[in-house]
C-alpha positions in Angstrom: 4.3 13.9 19.9 4.4 13.8 16.1 3.7 10.6 14.1 5.2 10.2 10.6 2.9 8.5 8.2 4.9 6.4 5.8 3.9 5.7 2.2 3.5 2.2 0.7 4.8 1.0 -2.6 2.4 -1.6 -4.2 3.1 -4.1 -7.0 0.3 -4.7 -9.4 0.7 -7.7 -11.7 -1.4 -9.5 -14.4 -2.3 -6.1 -15.7 -4.0 -5.7 -19.0 -1.6 -4.4 -21.6 -3.9 -1.5 -22.5 -4.2 -0.3 -18.8 -2.9 3.2 -18.2 -1.6 5.1 -15.2 -4.8 7.1 -15.0 -6.9 3.8 -15.0 -4.9 2.5 -12.1 -5.0 5.8 -10.2 -8.8 5.8 -10.6 -9.1 2.2 -9.2 -6.7 2.7 -6.3 -7.9 6.2 -5.3 -11.1 4.5 -3.9 -8.8 3.4 -1.0 -7.0 6.7 -0.4 -4.5 9.1 -1.8 -2.4 7.8 -4.6 1.1 9.4 -4.6 2.3 8.0 -7.9 1.6 5.3 -10.6 4.1 3.8 -12.9 3.2 1.3 -15.6 6.4 -0.6 -16.5 6.9 -0.5 -20.3 9.3 -2.3 -22.6 12.1 0.1 -23.4 12.2 -0.8 -27.1 8.5 -1.0 -28.0 6.9 1.2 -25.3 4.3 -1.5 -24.8 3.2 -2.3 -21.2 5.0 -5.3 -19.7 1.9 -6.2 -17.7 2.8 -4.9 -14.3 2.9 -1.6 -12.5 3.8 0.1 -9.2 1.3 2.3 -7.2 2.5 4.4 -4.3 -0.1 5.1 -1.7 0.4 8.1 0.6 -0.5 6.1 3.8 0.4 2.6 4.9 -3.1 1.9 6.2 -4.6 3.0 2.9 -2.0 0.9 1.0 -3.0 -2.2 3.0 -6.7 -1.5 2.3 -5.9 -1.1 -1.4 -4.0 -4.4 -1.4 -6.9 -6.2 0.3 -9.5 -4.6 -2.0 -7.7 -4.9 -5.3 -5.9 -8.3 -5.1 -7.9 -10.7 -7.3 -10.2 -8.0 -8.6 -11.0 -8.3 -12.3 -9.9 -5.2 -14.2 -10.2 -5.2 -18.0 -10.9 -9.0 -17.9 -7.8 -9.9 -15.9 -7.6 -10.8 -12.2 -5.0 -8.5 -10.7 -2.2 -9.8 -8.4 -1.6 -7.0 -5.9 0.9 -7.0 -3.0 3.4 -4.9 -1.2 6.4 -4.3 -3.5 9.7 -5.8 -2.4 12.8 -3.6 -2.5 14.7 -3.9 -5.8 17.7 -6.2 -5.6 21.0 -5.2 -7.1 21.5 -7.2 -10.3 24.8 -7.7 -12.1 25.2 -6.2 -15.5 23.7 -8.3 -18.3 25.3 -8.9 -21.7 26.3 -11.6 -24.0 29.9 -12.2 -23.0 30.0 -10.8 -19.5 32.7 -12.5 -17.4 34.2 -11.4 -14.2 37.7 -10.2 -14.5 40.2 -12.3 -12.7 43.1 -11.0 -10.8 46.3 -13.1 -11.2 
């Protein structure tokens, strides 16, 4: 019998703007293998938006990371860490977006 170990995607909020992917990888690797780190940045300025996503290779390691990192002070800010929710579909944004009516 073969068991598949699934990965866990973790939301990290209240992140210091100067925090980097390598900073987060260092912090989270204390709990297990980090598959990827993505600090979300403003598309116009390139500045961090204050949150990130960390993918852990194993669910159990991910849960341990959430328990160990939630509320932890990093760069003077207490992190908000929890399991990431799936991204919802959003309608297009724009100034005069209106749904086209069929008559």
